[in-house]
Predicted model as a PDB file, atoms N, CA, C, CB and O in Angstrom, pLDDT in the B-factor column:
MODEL        1                                                                  
ATOM      1  N   MET A   1       0.844  -1.173   0.000  1.00 80.00           N  
ATOM      2  CA  MET A   1       0.000   0.000   0.000  1.00 80.00           C  
ATOM      3  C   MET A   1       0.895   1.243   0.000  1.00 80.00           C  
ATOM      4  CB  MET A   1      -0.963  -0.006   1.223  1.00 80.00           C  
ATOM      5  O   MET A   1       1.850   1.337   0.771  1.00 80.00           O  
ATOM      6  N   LYS A   2       0.575   2.164  -0.853  1.00 89.00           N  
ATOM      7  CA  LYS A   2       1.357   3.379  -0.970  1.00 89.00           C  
ATOM      8  C   LYS A   2       0.964   4.365   0.124  1.00 89.00           C  
ATOM      9  CB  LYS A   2       1.172   4.009  -2.357  1.00 89.00           C  
ATOM     10  O   LYS A   2      -0.202   4.485   0.501  1.00 89.00           O  
ATOM     11  N   LYS A   3       1.982   5.065   0.618  1.00 91.00           N  
ATOM     12  CA  LYS A   3       1.739   6.018   1.695  1.00 91.00           C  
ATOM     13  C   LYS A   3       1.337   7.368   1.112  1.00 91.00           C  
ATOM     14  CB  LYS A   3       2.988   6.164   2.591  1.00 91.00           C  
ATOM     15  O   LYS A   3       1.781   7.765   0.034  1.00 91.00           O  
ATOM     16  N   THR A   4       0.487   8.054   1.857  1.00 96.00           N  
ATOM     17  CA  THR A   4       0.078   9.388   1.418  1.00 96.00           C  
ATOM     18  C   THR A   4       1.209  10.358   1.704  1.00 96.00           C  
ATOM     19  CB  THR A   4      -1.236   9.842   2.123  1.00 96.00           C  
ATOM     20  O   THR A   4       2.066  10.068   2.539  1.00 96.00           O  
ATOM     21  N   PRO A   5       1.233  11.484   1.047  1.00 94.00           N  
ATOM     22  CA  PRO A   5       2.275  12.482   1.313  1.00 94.00           C  
ATOM     23  C   PRO A   5       2.290  12.929   2.781  1.00 94.00           C  
ATOM     24  CB  PRO A   5       2.075  13.697   0.408  1.00 94.00           C  
ATOM     25  O   PRO A   5       3.353  13.214   3.331  1.00 94.00           O  
ATOM     26  N   GLU A   6       1.124  12.991   3.407  1.00 96.00           N  
ATOM     27  CA  GLU A   6       1.044  13.393   4.807  1.00 96.00           C  
ATOM     28  C   GLU A   6       1.728  12.358   5.708  1.00 96.00           C  
ATOM     29  CB  GLU A   6      -0.428  13.582   5.228  1.00 96.00           C  
ATOM     30  O   GLU A   6       2.433  12.709   6.654  1.00 96.00           O  
ATOM     31  N   GLN A   7       1.502  11.059   5.391  1.00 97.00           N  
ATOM     32  CA  GLN A   7       2.139  10.000   6.168  1.00 97.00           C  
ATOM     33  C   GLN A   7       3.659  10.047   5.999  1.00 97.00           C  
ATOM     34  CB  GLN A   7       1.595   8.622   5.745  1.00 97.00           C  
ATOM     35  O   GLN A   7       4.411   9.880   6.960  1.00 97.00           O  
ATOM     36  N   ARG A   8       4.086  10.274   4.778  1.00 96.00           N  
ATOM     37  CA  ARG A   8       5.527  10.352   4.502  1.00 96.00           C  
ATOM     38  C   ARG A   8       6.145  11.542   5.239  1.00 96.00           C  
ATOM     39  CB  ARG A   8       5.787  10.470   2.977  1.00 96.00           C  
ATOM     40  O   ARG A   8       7.248  11.429   5.774  1.00 96.00           O  
ATOM     41  N   ILE A   9       5.461  12.660   5.271  1.00 97.00           N  
ATOM     42  CA  ILE A   9       5.948  13.846   5.994  1.00 97.00           C  
ATOM     43  C   ILE A   9       6.056  13.544   7.475  1.00 97.00           C  
ATOM     44  CB  ILE A   9       5.016  15.057   5.764  1.00 97.00           C  
ATOM     45  O   ILE A   9       7.043  13.909   8.114  1.00 97.00           O  
ATOM     46  N   MET A  10       5.055  12.886   8.025  1.00 97.00           N  
ATOM     47  CA  MET A  10       5.090  12.553   9.449  1.00 97.00           C  
ATOM     48  C   MET A  10       6.251  11.607   9.762  1.00 97.00           C  
ATOM     49  CB  MET A  10       3.758  11.918   9.882  1.00 97.00           C  
ATOM     50  O   MET A  10       6.919  11.767  10.783  1.00 97.00           O  
ATOM     51  N   GLU A  11       6.496  10.620   8.890  1.00 97.00           N  
ATOM     52  CA  GLU A  11       7.618   9.710   9.088  1.00 97.00           C  
ATOM     53  C   GLU A  11       8.944  10.461   9.047  1.00 97.00           C  
ATOM     54  CB  GLU A  11       7.603   8.608   8.029  1.00 97.00           C  
ATOM     55  O   GLU A  11       9.826  10.230   9.874  1.00 97.00           O  
ATOM     56  N   LEU A  12       9.073  11.352   8.086  1.00 98.00           N  
ATOM     57  CA  LEU A  12      10.317  12.117   7.961  1.00 98.00           C  
ATOM     58  C   LEU A  12      10.526  13.050   9.151  1.00 98.00           C  
ATOM     59  CB  LEU A  12      10.312  12.926   6.663  1.00 98.00           C  
ATOM     60  O   LEU A  12      11.654  13.216   9.616  1.00 98.00           O  
ATOM     61  N   GLU A  13       9.456  13.654   9.644  1.00 98.00           N  
ATOM     62  CA  GLU A  13       9.569  14.510  10.823  1.00 98.00           C  
ATOM     63  C   GLU A  13       9.995  13.708  12.049  1.00 98.00           C  
ATOM     64  CB  GLU A  13       8.241  15.218  11.095  1.00 98.00           C  
ATOM     65  O   GLU A  13      10.802  14.178  12.852  1.00 98.00           O  
ATOM     66  N   ALA A  14       9.459  12.507  12.192  1.00 98.00           N  
ATOM     67  CA  ALA A  14       9.857  11.642  13.304  1.00 98.00           C  
ATOM     68  C   ALA A  14      11.321  11.247  13.169  1.00 98.00           C  
ATOM     69  CB  ALA A  14       8.968  10.384  13.361  1.00 98.00           C  
ATOM     70  O   ALA A  14      12.048  11.195  14.161  1.00 98.00           O  
ATOM     71  N   GLU A  15      11.745  10.975  11.963  1.00 98.00           N  
ATOM     72  CA  GLU A  15      13.147  10.623  11.730  1.00 98.00           C  
ATOM     73  C   GLU A  15      14.067  11.802  12.040  1.00 98.00           C  
ATOM     74  CB  GLU A  15      13.350  10.163  10.277  1.00 98.00           C  
ATOM     75  O   GLU A  15      15.143  11.618  12.609  1.00 98.00           O  
ATOM     76  N   VAL A  16      13.656  12.992  11.675  1.00 98.00           N  
ATOM     77  CA  VAL A  16      14.448  14.194  11.972  1.00 98.00           C  
ATOM     78  C   VAL A  16      14.588  14.375  13.479  1.00 98.00           C  
ATOM     79  CB  VAL A  16      13.798  15.450  11.341  1.00 98.00           C  
ATOM     80  O   VAL A  16      15.674  14.679  13.972  1.00 98.00           O  
ATOM     81  N   LYS A  17      13.502  14.191  14.204  1.00 98.00           N  
ATOM     82  CA  LYS A  17      13.549  14.321  15.663  1.00 98.00           C  
ATOM     83  C   LYS A  17      14.506  13.294  16.269  1.00 98.00           C  
ATOM     84  CB  LYS A  17      12.139  14.154  16.266  1.00 98.00           C  
ATOM     85  O   LYS A  17      15.290  13.618  17.161  1.00 98.00           O  
ATOM     86  N   LEU A  18      14.437  12.063  15.783  1.00 98.00           N  
ATOM     87  CA  LEU A  18      15.327  11.016  16.266  1.00 98.00           C  
ATOM     88  C   LEU A  18      16.787  11.370  15.975  1.00 98.00           C  
ATOM     89  CB  LEU A  18      14.965   9.668  15.625  1.00 98.00           C  
ATOM     90  O   LEU A  18      17.648  11.219  16.842  1.00 98.00           O  
ATOM     91  N   LEU A  19      17.062  11.833  14.770  1.00 98.00           N  
ATOM     92  CA  LEU A  19      18.425  12.209  14.399  1.00 98.00           C  
ATOM     93  C   LEU A  19      18.932  13.394  15.225  1.00 98.00           C  
ATOM     94  CB  LEU A  19      18.489  12.548  12.912  1.00 98.00           C  
ATOM     95  O   LEU A  19      20.112  13.455  15.570  1.00 98.00           O  
ATOM     96  N   GLU A  20      18.033  14.336  15.540  1.00 98.00           N  
ATOM     97  CA  GLU A  20      18.426  15.471  16.373  1.00 98.00           C  
ATOM     98  C   GLU A  20      18.795  15.001  17.788  1.00 98.00           C  
ATOM     99  CB  GLU A  20      17.287  16.514  16.433  1.00 98.00           C  
ATOM    100  O   GLU A  20      19.746  15.506  18.385  1.00 98.00           O  
ATOM    101  N   LYS A  21      18.036  14.034  18.317  1.00 98.00           N  
ATOM    102  CA  LYS A  21      18.351  13.482  19.635  1.00 98.00           C  
ATOM    103  C   LYS A  21      19.686  12.759  19.606  1.00 98.00           C  
ATOM    104  CB  LYS A  21      17.242  12.527  20.103  1.00 98.00           C  
ATOM    105  O   LYS A  21      20.498  12.905  20.520  1.00 98.00           O  
ATOM    106  N   GLN A  22      19.915  11.979  18.554  1.00 98.00           N  
ATOM    107  CA  GLN A  22      21.178  11.262  18.426  1.00 98.00           C  
ATOM    108  C   GLN A  22      22.351  12.236  18.312  1.00 98.00           C  
ATOM    109  CB  GLN A  22      21.140  10.332  17.209  1.00 98.00           C  
ATOM    110  O   GLN A  22      23.411  12.017  18.899  1.00 98.00           O  
ATOM    111  N   LYS A  23      22.151  13.296  17.562  1.00 98.00           N  
ATOM    112  CA  LYS A  23      23.195  14.309  17.396  1.00 98.00           C  
ATOM    113  C   LYS A  23      23.514  14.958  18.736  1.00 98.00           C  
ATOM    114  CB  LYS A  23      22.763  15.380  16.370  1.00 98.00           C  
ATOM    115  O   LYS A  23      24.685  15.125  19.076  1.00 98.00           O  
ATOM    116  N   ALA A  24      22.506  15.320  19.488  1.00 98.00           N  
ATOM    117  CA  ALA A  24      22.719  15.943  20.795  1.00 98.00           C  
ATOM    118  C   ALA A  24      23.467  14.995  21.725  1.00 98.00           C  
ATOM    119  CB  ALA A  24      21.376  16.356  21.424  1.00 98.00           C  
ATOM    120  O   ALA A  24      24.371  15.417  22.446  1.00 98.00           O  
ATOM    121  N   PHE A  25      23.093  13.713  21.712  1.00 98.00           N  
ATOM    122  CA  PHE A  25      23.770  12.723  22.545  1.00 98.00           C  
ATOM    123  C   PHE A  25      25.240  12.608  22.156  1.00 98.00           C  
ATOM    124  CB  PHE A  25      23.079  11.355  22.426  1.00 98.00           C  
ATOM    125  O   PHE A  25      26.113  12.597  23.024  1.00 98.00           O  
ATOM    126  N   LEU A  26      25.517  12.522  20.865  1.00 98.00           N  
ATOM    127  CA  LEU A  26      26.894  12.383  20.400  1.00 98.00           C  
ATOM    128  C   LEU A  26      27.716  13.637  20.679  1.00 98.00           C  
ATOM    129  CB  LEU A  26      26.914  12.072  18.912  1.00 98.00           C  
ATOM    130  O   LEU A  26      28.905  13.540  20.983  1.00 98.00           O  
ATOM    131  N   GLU A  27      27.100  14.810  20.579  1.00 98.00           N  
ATOM    132  CA  GLU A  27      27.811  16.045  20.909  1.00 98.00           C  
ATOM    133  C   GLU A  27      28.183  16.067  22.391  1.00 98.00           C  
ATOM    134  CB  GLU A  27      26.951  17.276  20.555  1.00 98.00           C  
ATOM    135  O   GLU A  27      29.270  16.512  22.760  1.00 98.00           O  
ATOM    136  N   LYS A  28      27.273  15.584  23.233  1.00 98.00           N  
ATOM    137  CA  LYS A  28      27.554  15.519  24.670  1.00 98.00           C  
ATOM    138  C   LYS A  28      28.690  14.534  24.935  1.00 98.00           C  
ATOM    139  CB  LYS A  28      26.284  15.105  25.462  1.00 98.00           C  
ATOM    140  O   LYS A  28      29.586  14.817  25.730  1.00 98.00           O  
ATOM    141  N   GLN A  29      28.655  13.380  24.269  1.00 98.00           N  
ATOM    142  CA  GLN A  29      29.721  12.389  24.435  1.00 98.00           C  
ATOM    143  C   GLN A  29      31.066  12.952  23.982  1.00 98.00           C  
ATOM    144  CB  GLN A  29      29.392  11.110  23.646  1.00 98.00           C  
ATOM    145  O   GLN A  29      32.085  12.713  24.630  1.00 98.00           O  
ATOM    146  N   ALA A  30      31.079  13.697  22.875  1.00 98.00           N  
ATOM    147  CA  ALA A  30      32.320  14.298  22.383  1.00 98.00           C  
ATOM    148  C   ALA A  30      32.841  15.330  23.378  1.00 98.00           C  
ATOM    149  CB  ALA A  30      32.098  14.951  21.002  1.00 98.00           C  
ATOM    150  O   ALA A  30      34.049  15.415  23.601  1.00 98.00           O  
ATOM    151  N   TYR A  31      31.955  16.107  23.972  1.00 98.00           N  
ATOM    152  CA  TYR A  31      32.340  17.095  24.975  1.00 98.00           C  
ATOM    153  C   TYR A  31      32.975  16.407  26.183  1.00 98.00           C  
ATOM    154  CB  TYR A  31      31.118  17.928  25.412  1.00 98.00           C  
ATOM    155  O   TYR A  31      34.009  16.846  26.687  1.00 98.00           O  
ATOM    156  N   ILE A  32      32.354  15.339  26.633  1.00 98.00           N  
ATOM    157  CA  ILE A  32      32.892  14.592  27.781  1.00 98.00           C  
ATOM    158  C   ILE A  32      34.252  13.997  27.437  1.00 98.00           C  
ATOM    159  CB  ILE A  32      31.913  13.472  28.214  1.00 98.00           C  
ATOM    160  O   ILE A  32      35.172  14.033  28.254  1.00 98.00           O  
ATOM    161  N   ALA A  33      34.382  13.451  26.233  1.00 98.00           N  
ATOM    162  CA  ALA A  33      35.656  12.859  25.815  1.00 98.00           C  
ATOM    163  C   ALA A  33      36.752  13.919  25.771  1.00 98.00           C  
ATOM    164  CB  ALA A  33      35.514  12.184  24.437  1.00 98.00           C  
ATOM    165  O   ALA A  33      37.883  13.653  26.176  1.00 98.00           O  
ATOM    166  N   ASP A  34      36.429  15.114  25.284  1.00 98.00           N  
ATOM    167  CA  ASP A  34      37.406  16.211  25.249  1.00 98.00           C  
ATOM    168  C   ASP A  34      37.856  16.577  26.657  1.00 98.00           C  
ATOM    169  CB  ASP A  34      36.812  17.445  24.547  1.00 98.00           C  
ATOM    170  O   ASP A  34      39.040  16.820  26.890  1.00 98.00           O  
ATOM    171  N   LYS A  35      36.925  16.618  27.586  1.00 98.00           N  
ATOM    172  CA  LYS A  35      37.275  16.945  28.975  1.00 98.00           C  
ATOM    173  C   LYS A  35      38.155  15.865  29.581  1.00 98.00           C  
ATOM    174  CB  LYS A  35      36.008  17.126  29.824  1.00 98.00           C  
ATOM    175  O   LYS A  35      39.079  16.165  30.337  1.00 98.00           O  
ATOM    176  N   LYS A  36      37.868  14.597  29.250  1.00 98.00           N  
ATOM    177  CA  LYS A  36      38.687  13.498  29.753  1.00 98.00           C  
ATOM    178  C   LYS A  36      40.119  13.605  29.231  1.00 98.00           C  
ATOM    179  CB  LYS A  36      38.075  12.146  29.353  1.00 98.00           C  
ATOM    180  O   LYS A  36      41.076  13.389  29.974  1.00 98.00           O  
ATOM    181  N   VAL A  37      40.256  13.938  27.956  1.00 97.00           N  
ATOM    182  CA  VAL A  37      41.589  14.085  27.365  1.00 97.00           C  
ATOM    183  C   VAL A  37      42.365  15.170  28.099  1.00 97.00           C  
ATOM    184  CB  VAL A  37      41.490  14.419  25.857  1.00 97.00           C  
ATOM    185  O   VAL A  37      43.539  14.985  28.420  1.00 97.00           O  
ATOM    186  N   ILE A  38      41.730  16.277  28.361  1.00 97.00           N  
ATOM    187  CA  ILE A  38      42.385  17.370  29.077  1.00 97.00           C  
ATOM    188  C   ILE A  38      42.777  16.919  30.480  1.00 97.00           C  
ATOM    189  CB  ILE A  38      41.463  18.606  29.147  1.00 97.00           C  
ATOM    190  O   ILE A  38      43.890  17.188  30.931  1.00 97.00           O  
ATOM    191  N   PHE A  39      41.874  16.241  31.165  1.00 97.00           N  
ATOM    192  CA  PHE A  39      42.144  15.764  32.522  1.00 97.00           C  
ATOM    193  C   PHE A  39      43.312  14.779  32.537  1.00 97.00           C  
ATOM    194  CB  PHE A  39      40.891  15.104  33.116  1.00 97.00           C  
ATOM    195  O   PHE A  39      44.229  14.912  33.349  1.00 97.00           O  
ATOM    196  N   PHE A  40      43.280  13.788  31.638  1.00 96.00           N  
ATOM    197  CA  PHE A  40      44.355  12.799  31.605  1.00 96.00           C  
ATOM    198  C   PHE A  40      45.689  13.440  31.249  1.00 96.00           C  
ATOM    199  CB  PHE A  40      44.027  11.692  30.607  1.00 96.00           C  
ATOM    200  O   PHE A  40      46.724  13.061  31.798  1.00 96.00           O  
ATOM    201  N   ASP A  41      45.677  14.401  30.344  1.00 95.00           N  
ATOM    202  CA  ASP A  41      46.903  15.111  29.986  1.00 95.00           C  
ATOM    203  C   ASP A  41      47.462  15.848  31.203  1.00 95.00           C  
ATOM    204  CB  ASP A  41      46.640  16.102  28.828  1.00 95.00           C  
ATOM    205  O   ASP A  41      48.671  15.845  31.435  1.00 95.00           O  
ATOM    206  N   MET A  42      46.589  16.471  31.967  1.00 96.00           N  
ATOM    207  CA  MET A  42      47.031  17.165  33.175  1.00 96.00           C  
ATOM    208  C   MET A  42      47.603  16.178  34.184  1.00 96.00           C  
ATOM    209  CB  MET A  42      45.869  17.950  33.802  1.00 96.00           C  
ATOM    210  O   MET A  42      48.607  16.468  34.834  1.00 96.00           O  
ATOM    211  N   MET A  43      46.976  15.021  34.319  1.00 96.00           N  
ATOM    212  CA  MET A  43      47.463  14.013  35.261  1.00 96.00           C  
ATOM    213  C   MET A  43      48.835  13.486  34.842  1.00 96.00           C  
ATOM    214  CB  MET A  43      46.462  12.853  35.365  1.00 96.00           C  
ATOM    215  O   MET A  43      49.701  13.277  35.692  1.00 96.00           O  
ATOM    216  N   ILE A  44      49.038  13.273  33.554  1.00 95.00           N  
ATOM    217  CA  ILE A  44      50.346  12.824  33.077  1.00 95.00           C  
ATOM    218  C   ILE A  44      51.395  13.885  33.335  1.00 95.00           C  
ATOM    219  CB  ILE A  44      50.294  12.482  31.584  1.00 95.00           C  
ATOM    220  O   ILE A  44      52.499  13.577  33.785  1.00 95.00           O  
ATOM    221  N   ASN A  45      51.055  15.146  33.049  1.00 95.00           N  
ATOM    222  CA  ASN A  45      51.999  16.234  33.314  1.00 95.00           C  
ATOM    223  C   ASN A  45      52.369  16.279  34.789  1.00 95.00           C  
ATOM    224  CB  ASN A  45      51.407  17.581  32.877  1.00 95.00           C  
ATOM    225  O   ASN A  45      53.539  16.440  35.136  1.00 95.00           O  
ATOM    226  N   LEU A  46      51.387  16.139  35.641  1.00 96.00           N  
ATOM    227  CA  LEU A  46      51.631  16.169  37.083  1.00 96.00           C  
ATOM    228  C   LEU A  46      52.518  14.998  37.511  1.00 96.00           C  
ATOM    229  CB  LEU A  46      50.299  16.136  37.852  1.00 96.00           C  
ATOM    230  O   LEU A  46      53.451  15.183  38.292  1.00 96.00           O  
ATOM    231  N   ALA A  47      52.235  13.803  37.008  1.00 94.00           N  
ATOM    232  CA  ALA A  47      53.034  12.625  37.360  1.00 94.00           C  
ATOM    233  C   ALA A  47      54.465  12.775  36.857  1.00 94.00           C  
ATOM    234  CB  ALA A  47      52.401  11.348  36.779  1.00 94.00           C  
ATOM    235  O   ALA A  47      55.411  12.432  37.568  1.00 94.00           O  
ATOM    236  N   GLU A  48      54.631  13.282  35.644  1.00 93.00           N  
ATOM    237  CA  GLU A  48      55.981  13.481  35.115  1.00 93.00           C  
ATOM    238  C   GLU A  48      56.767  14.471  35.970  1.00 93.00           C  
ATOM    239  CB  GLU A  48      55.919  13.973  33.665  1.00 93.00           C  
ATOM    240  O   GLU A  48      57.950  14.266  36.241  1.00 93.00           O  
ATOM    241  N   LYS A  49      56.115  15.523  36.385  1.00 95.00           N  
ATOM    242  CA  LYS A  49      56.780  16.543  37.192  1.00 95.00           C  
ATOM    243  C   LYS A  49      57.053  16.018  38.606  1.00 95.00           C  
ATOM    244  CB  LYS A  49      55.923  17.826  37.252  1.00 95.00           C  
ATOM    245  O   LYS A  49      58.147  16.208  39.138  1.00 95.00           O  
ATOM    246  N   GLU A  50      56.067  15.362  39.211  1.00 95.00           N  
ATOM    247  CA  GLU A  50      56.184  14.889  40.589  1.00 95.00           C  
ATOM    248  C   GLU A  50      57.259  13.814  40.740  1.00 95.00           C  
ATOM    249  CB  GLU A  50      54.848  14.350  41.066  1.00 95.00           C  
ATOM    250  O   GLU A  50      58.038  13.829  41.693  1.00 95.00           O  
ATOM    251  N   TYR A  51      57.289  12.874  39.779  1.00 94.00           N  
ATOM    252  CA  TYR A  51      58.207  11.752  39.883  1.00 94.00           C  
ATOM    253  C   TYR A  51      59.452  11.904  39.007  1.00 94.00           C  
ATOM    254  CB  TYR A  51      57.492  10.489  39.520  1.00 94.00           C  
ATOM    255  O   TYR A  51      60.309  11.020  38.984  1.00 94.00           O  
ATOM    256  N   ASP A  52      59.548  13.011  38.297  1.00 92.00           N  
ATOM    257  CA  ASP A  52      60.701  13.321  37.444  1.00 92.00           C  
ATOM    258  C   ASP A  52      60.993  12.168  36.472  1.00 92.00           C  
ATOM    259  CB  ASP A  52      61.946  13.611  38.313  1.00 92.00           C  
ATOM    260  O   ASP A  52      62.122  11.688  36.369  1.00 92.00           O  
ATOM    261  N   ILE A  53      59.937  11.743  35.763  1.00 90.00           N  
ATOM    262  CA  ILE A  53      60.070  10.678  34.764  1.00 90.00           C  
ATOM    263  C   ILE A  53      59.346  11.108  33.491  1.00 90.00           C  
ATOM    264  CB  ILE A  53      59.495   9.321  35.300  1.00 90.00           C  
ATOM    265  O   ILE A  53      58.457  11.959  33.510  1.00 90.00           O  
ATOM    266  N   ASP A  54      59.760  10.490  32.386  1.00 89.00           N  
ATOM    267  CA  ASP A  54      59.075  10.718  31.114  1.00 89.00           C  
ATOM    268  C   ASP A  54      58.062   9.610  30.903  1.00 89.00           C  
ATOM    269  CB  ASP A  54      60.083  10.781  29.928  1.00 89.00           C  
ATOM    270  O   ASP A  54      58.437   8.446  30.759  1.00 89.00           O  
ATOM    271  N   ILE A  55      56.803   9.950  30.882  1.00 89.00           N  
ATOM    272  CA  ILE A  55      55.750   8.968  30.646  1.00 89.00           C  
ATOM    273  C   ILE A  55      55.446   8.882  29.153  1.00 89.00           C  
ATOM    274  CB  ILE A  55      54.473   9.331  31.439  1.00 89.00           C  
ATOM    275  O   ILE A  55      55.249   7.796  28.608  1.00 89.00           O  
ATOM    276  N   ARG A  56      55.413  10.021  28.516  1.00 86.00           N  
ATOM    277  CA  ARG A  56      55.135  10.051  27.077  1.00 86.00           C  
ATOM    278  C   ARG A  56      56.391   9.687  26.311  1.00 86.00           C  
ATOM    279  CB  ARG A  56      54.616  11.441  26.636  1.00 86.00           C  
ATOM    280  O   ARG A  56      57.501  10.050  26.703  1.00 86.00           O  
ATOM    281  N   LYS A  57      56.206   8.972  25.222  1.00 76.00           N  
ATOM    282  CA  LYS A  57      57.322   8.637  24.342  1.00 76.00           C  
ATOM    283  C   LYS A  57      57.507   9.768  23.357  1.00 76.00           C  
ATOM    284  CB  LYS A  57      57.083   7.288  23.604  1.00 76.00           C  
ATOM    285  O   LYS A  57      56.526  10.337  22.876  1.00 76.00           O  
ATOM    286  N   ASN A  58      58.721  10.096  23.054  1.00 73.00           N  
ATOM    287  CA  ASN A  58      59.016  11.150  22.083  1.00 73.00           C  
ATOM    288  C   ASN A  58      59.287  10.507  20.730  1.00 73.00           C  
ATOM    289  CB  ASN A  58      60.231  12.017  22.540  1.00 73.00           C  
ATOM    290  O   ASN A  58      60.438  10.243  20.380  1.00 73.00           O  
ATOM    291  N   LEU A  59      58.227  10.257  19.971  1.00 63.00           N  
ATOM    292  CA  LEU A  59      58.317   9.664  18.653  1.00 63.00           C  
ATOM    293  C   LEU A  59      58.090  10.733  17.595  1.00 63.00           C  
ATOM    294  CB  LEU A  59      57.303   8.520  18.498  1.00 63.00           C  
ATOM    295  O   LEU A  59      57.422  11.733  17.857  1.00 63.00           O  
ATOM    296  N   PRO A  60      58.636  10.533  16.409  1.00 69.00           N  
ATOM    297  CA  PRO A  60      58.342  11.465  15.330  1.00 69.00           C  
ATOM    298  C   PRO A  60      56.844  11.482  15.044  1.00 69.00           C  
ATOM    299  CB  PRO A  60      59.130  11.093  14.060  1.00 69.00           C  
ATOM    300  O   PRO A  60      56.173  10.471  15.249  1.00 69.00           O  
ATOM    301  N   PRO A  61      56.312  12.594  14.580  1.00 70.00           N  
ATOM    302  CA  PRO A  61      54.874  12.661  14.298  1.00 70.00           C  
ATOM    303  C   PRO A  61      54.436  11.581  13.315  1.00 70.00           C  
ATOM    304  CB  PRO A  61      54.509  14.035  13.748  1.00 70.00           C  
ATOM    305  O   PRO A  61      55.109  11.319  12.318  1.00 70.00           O  
ATOM    306  N   GLY A  62      53.309  10.967  13.611  1.00 66.00           N  
ATOM    307  CA  GLY A  62      52.729   9.973  12.711  1.00 66.00           C  
ATOM    308  C   GLY A  62      53.308   8.582  12.881  1.00 66.00           C  
ATOM    309  O   GLY A  62      52.937   7.670  12.142  1.00 66.00           O  
ATOM    310  N   GLN A  63      54.208   8.396  13.838  1.00 63.00           N  
ATOM    311  CA  GLN A  63      54.800   7.080  14.034  1.00 63.00           C  
ATOM    312  C   GLN A  63      54.347   6.517  15.370  1.00 63.00           C  
ATOM    313  CB  GLN A  63      56.342   7.149  13.964  1.00 63.00           C  
ATOM    314  O   GLN A  63      54.546   7.137  16.415  1.00 63.00           O  
ATOM    315  N   SER A  64      53.745   5.354  15.331  1.00 61.00           N  
ATOM    316  CA  SER A  64      53.314   4.697  16.559  1.00 61.00           C  
ATOM    317  C   SER A  64      54.367   3.676  16.965  1.00 61.00           C  
ATOM    318  CB  SER A  64      51.925   4.021  16.376  1.00 61.00           C  
ATOM    319  O   SER A  64      55.184   3.270  16.139  1.00 61.00           O  
ATOM    320  N   PRO A  65      54.357   3.254  18.232  1.00 57.00           N  
ATOM    321  CA  PRO A  65      55.333   2.243  18.662  1.00 57.00           C  
ATOM    322  C   PRO A  65      55.253   0.961  17.839  1.00 57.00           C  
ATOM    323  CB  PRO A  65      55.125   1.915  20.126  1.00 57.00           C  
ATOM    324  O   PRO A  65      56.282   0.345  17.564  1.00 57.00           O  
ATOM    325  N   ALA A  66      54.063   0.553  17.447  1.00 60.00           N  
ATOM    326  CA  ALA A  66      53.902  -0.667  16.665  1.00 60.00           C  
ATOM    327  C   ALA A  66      54.542  -0.523  15.289  1.00 60.00           C  
ATOM    328  CB  ALA A  66      52.421  -1.018  16.524  1.00 60.00           C  
ATOM    329  O   ALA A  66      55.185  -1.456  14.807  1.00 60.00           O  
ATOM    330  N   SER A  67      54.376   0.630  14.652  1.00 56.00           N  
ATOM    331  CA  SER A  67      54.958   0.819  13.325  1.00 56.00           C  
ATOM    332  C   SER A  67      56.473   0.923  13.406  1.00 56.00           C  
ATOM    333  CB  SER A  67      54.381   2.069  12.660  1.00 56.00           C  
ATOM    334  O   SER A  67      57.158   0.531  12.462  1.00 56.00           O  
ATOM    335  N   ALA A  68      57.017   1.438  14.501  1.00 54.00           N  
ATOM    336  CA  ALA A  68      58.463   1.530  14.664  1.00 54.00           C  
ATOM    337  C   ALA A  68      59.069   0.133  14.770  1.00 54.00           C  
ATOM    338  CB  ALA A  68      58.817   2.369  15.908  1.00 54.00           C  
ATOM    339  O   ALA A  68      60.144  -0.117  14.225  1.00 54.00           O  
ATOM    340  N   VAL A  69      58.388  -0.780  15.468  1.00 54.00           N  
ATOM    341  CA  VAL A  69      58.883  -2.147  15.615  1.00 54.00           C  
ATOM    342  C   VAL A  69      58.817  -2.869  14.282  1.00 54.00           C  
ATOM    343  CB  VAL A  69      58.076  -2.912  16.679  1.00 54.00           C  
ATOM    344  O   VAL A  69      59.742  -3.600  13.926  1.00 54.00           O  
ATOM    345  N   LYS A  70      57.733  -2.672  13.539  1.00 55.00           N  
ATOM    346  CA  LYS A  70      57.586  -3.336  12.235  1.00 55.00           C  
ATOM    347  C   LYS A  70      58.680  -2.931  11.280  1.00 55.00           C  
ATOM    348  CB  LYS A  70      56.233  -3.020  11.622  1.00 55.00           C  
ATOM    349  O   LYS A  70      59.162  -3.772  10.521  1.00 55.00           O  
ATOM    350  N   ARG A  71      59.094  -1.679  11.284  1.00 56.00           N  
ATOM    351  CA  ARG A  71      60.109  -1.197  10.358  1.00 56.00           C  
ATOM    352  C   ARG A  71      61.493  -1.758  10.691  1.00 56.00           C  
ATOM    353  CB  ARG A  71      60.146   0.323  10.373  1.00 56.00           C  
ATOM    354  O   ARG A  71      62.320  -1.925   9.795  1.00 56.00           O  
ATOM    355  N   LYS A  72      61.750  -2.047  11.953  1.00 53.00           N  
ATOM    356  CA  LYS A  72      63.066  -2.554  12.349  1.00 53.00           C  
ATOM    357  C   LYS A  72      63.256  -4.013  11.959  1.00 53.00           C  
ATOM    358  CB  LYS A  72      63.260  -2.396  13.847  1.00 53.00           C  
ATOM    359  O   LYS A  72      64.387  -4.459  11.768  1.00 53.00           O  
ATOM    360  N   LYS A  73      62.171  -4.754  11.840  1.00 49.00           N  
ATOM    361  CA  LYS A  73      62.273  -6.174  11.470  1.00 49.00           C  
ATOM    362  C   LYS A  73      62.602  -6.303   9.997  1.00 49.00           C  
ATOM    363  CB  LYS A  73      60.962  -6.927  11.793  1.00 49.00           C  
ATOM    364  O   LYS A  73      62.080  -5.547   9.177  1.00 49.00           O  
ATOM    365  N   PRO A  74      63.480  -7.270   9.639  1.00 48.00           N  
ATOM    366  CA  PRO A  74      63.839  -7.452   8.216  1.00 48.00           C  
ATOM    367  C   PRO A  74      62.753  -8.092   7.408  1.00 48.00           C  
ATOM    368  CB  PRO A  74      65.075  -8.278   8.095  1.00 48.00           C  
ATOM    369  O   PRO A  74      62.920  -8.303   6.207  1.00 48.00           O  
TER     370      PRO A  74                                                      
ENDMDL                                                                          
END                                                                             
């Protein structure tokens, strides 16, 4: 059975509302994740300063520890 234009509009409006809710949820999650990154970075800085150790590895940009190991193997 074919849907009337009014039914299709109502379905699309419901979908828009759902997508808006999902967007708001994801924006909130991204905000929380950004705050966590800042917090963890501060904690690492504090630990490095307090214990006088290097926690972060000083690798060239774009190189992960796994890729560095792979390149060294013949």
